[in-house]
N, C-alpha and C positions, 0 to 999 in steps of 0.2 A: 093683708100683705104679710108675708113671712120672709125672713132673711137670716143668713148665717155667713160668717166669714172665718177664714183661716189665714195665717201668715207664718211660715216656717223658714228657718235659716238653711235647711237642707244640709249640704256638706260644707258650707262656708263657716268661717269663724264668727261672722256678724250678719245679721239680717238687715239688708238695706231696702227691703220692701216695706211698704206701709199700706194698711187698709183702714178705712174709716166709714162710718155711717152715722147719719144724724137727720134731724127733721123737726117739724112742728105740726100744728094742726092742718096746715095747707100743703105740705110737701114732705117727701123723703129724699135724701141725697146719699149717694154712695161713691166712694173713691177707691181706686187701686193705683198705687204708684210704685215704681221700681227705680230706686236711686242709683246713680252712676258716678263713679269717680274714686271709690275706694277710700281708705284711711279715714272713714267716718263722714266724708263729704257727701257721698251718695245718700247715706242714711239721713243726714241733716237736710238735704234737698227734698227728700220724700216727706219728711216731717213738716217742712215748710209748706208743702202742698196740703197736708192735713190741716195746718194752722189756717191757711187761706180758706179752706172749706168750712172750718169751724167759725171763722169770722163773718162769713156771708150767709150762713144757713138761715138766719132769721131776717135777711134783707127783704125789703118790700119788692125787690125785683123778682121776676118769674122767668121760667123757661130759658130762652136764648140769652136774655140779658144777664141772668144769674150765672150761666155757664161762661159767658164772656168775661164777667167780673172775676170768676174763679181763676181763669187762665192768666188774666192780666195781673191779678194780685199775686199769684204764685210766682210769676216772673219777677215782679217787683221785689218780693221778699227774698228770693234767691240772689238777685243782683245785689241787694243790700248786704246780705251775708257774705257774698263773694268779696265785696269791697272791704268789709270789716276783717275778713280772714286772709285777704290777698291770695285767693285760690280760685280764679275764674274757671279753670278747666276741671276742677275736682268737686263741683257741686252742681249736678244736673239730675234730672229725673224725668221719667215717662209719667204719664197720667191719663187715666180714663175716668171721667166724672159724669155721673148719671143723676138726673133730676126727674123724679116721678111726682106729678101733681094729680089732682082729682080725676081729670079726664085725659091727660096726655103725659107722655114721657119724652125726654130728649137728652142727648149726651154729646160730649166732645172728647177728643183724644189727641195726644201727641206721643209719638214713639211706638213701641211695639207691645204695650200692654193692651189687651183686647177686651171688647164687649161683644157678646153674642146675645141676640134676641131670639127666643124660641116661642112658637105658637103650636099648641097641640103636639108637643114633643119633636117638632121639626125646626131647624134653623131658618129664620126669616131674614135676618140681617146680621152682619158682623162688621166690625171696624177692619180697616186695612192698614197694616203696619207701615210706619215710616222707617223702612229699612232697605238695605241694598237687595236682599233676596226678594222682597215684595215687589220692588221696582223691576227686577228681572222677570218675575212672574207676570207682571202686568204688561211687560214688553214681549211676552210669549217666548222667553229664552229658557225658562225653566218651568216645571209644573208646580202646581200649588203644593203638592205633597213634599216637594223637595225643599221648601222653605225651612222646615223643622230641622233638617240636618245640614243645611248649607254652611260652608266654612265661613261665610261672611254674615251669618245670621245676627251677630252682635254689632254690626255696623249700622248705626241708625242715622237717618237723614233729618230727623226733627226730634228735639227734646226741649224740655223747659230748663232754663238756665243758660241758654245760648246768648250770644252777644246782642241779639235783636231786642229792642225795647218792647216791641209788640211781638209776642211769641207766635210761632206758627202752630196751628192745630186745626183739626177738622171738626166742624160742627155738623151733627146729623140733622135730618129733618125731624119734625115732631110726629110722634106715633100715638094713636089712640090707645088708651089703657083698656085691656080686655081680660076677661077670665081666660084661663088656660095659657096665659103667657108666663114665661120664665126668662130671667136675665142672668147671665154669667159675666162677671168682670174678673179678669185674671192677668197675672204677669206672665212673661214668657217662660219662666221656670215651671209654670203649671201647664199651659197649653202645648208646650213643646212635647209633652209626654202623653197627651190625651187627644186622640183624633176626634174630628167632628162627629163621625158616626157613633163613637163611643160616648160622647157627650149626650147625644140623643138617646142612645140605648139605656144608659144609666138613668137618665131623666125619666124615661118611660117606666122603669121598674121601681122608682123611688117614691116614698110616701111623704117625704118632707125635704126641704132644702138641705138640712143637715145630712140626711141619708144620701142625697145626691152628691154632695161635696165629698163625703167620706168614701163613696164608691169611686169617684174620680181620683181622689188622693191615693187610694190603694194602687191605682195604675201608675201614678207618678212615682211612688216609692218602689214599685216592682221594676220600673224601667230606668230610674234615674241613676242608681248606683250611688250609695251614700257618700263616698269619698269625693265625688266630682259634682254632685248636685248643686245647682244654683239655688238661691232663695226661691221660694214659690209661695204665691198668695192667690186667694180667690174669694169672691163674694157671690153668693147665690141668692137671688130674689125671686119669690113666687108672688105673682099678682092676683 
């Protein structure tokens, strides 16, 4: 297994994204989070997701149980920080969390940070955003390609740090680990500027995860416009 990650502040004064990877002899885990709230609150929430991942990576739990623990723990950590800082609306984060074990992989997500699973350079699965444009797309009111530029693309319907004690997130089914698989975890500041066909095309031409991410980042920088760019982050994993 090979992996590489990037996290940049883009045109913003602060990077409220966070990426993390860790593991042991039985598993590898990966996290991409996009903090929301500004004034440091979003960054703090994303880093609390990282802390939750670090705290459970060596747990005896596996697969689904480990992922559920991650989301519950992140929600608990953020709620505690909100109470201590009296800022319930300014500490929230998206999260996509992947667990790869010997023979299978599984993930969970909340918000609009995405995971794409590729097999032989083609997309086999991807997460669906918890956002207003994604809901409109699923209701057949807009097309998939319109999500990226929709005026309500930043309106999310689920994040970590909401008032619920049990956070809302979507858990994937378990997938067998195979050769010729690749996984991309990324925040919206990244996938907004890289279309799916380009993810596949750059993957096909790349000789390493780093080369793949660098090719996609080039597209982000060409299209983002430095002054207005959001933070952007990505993790590429080759199995």
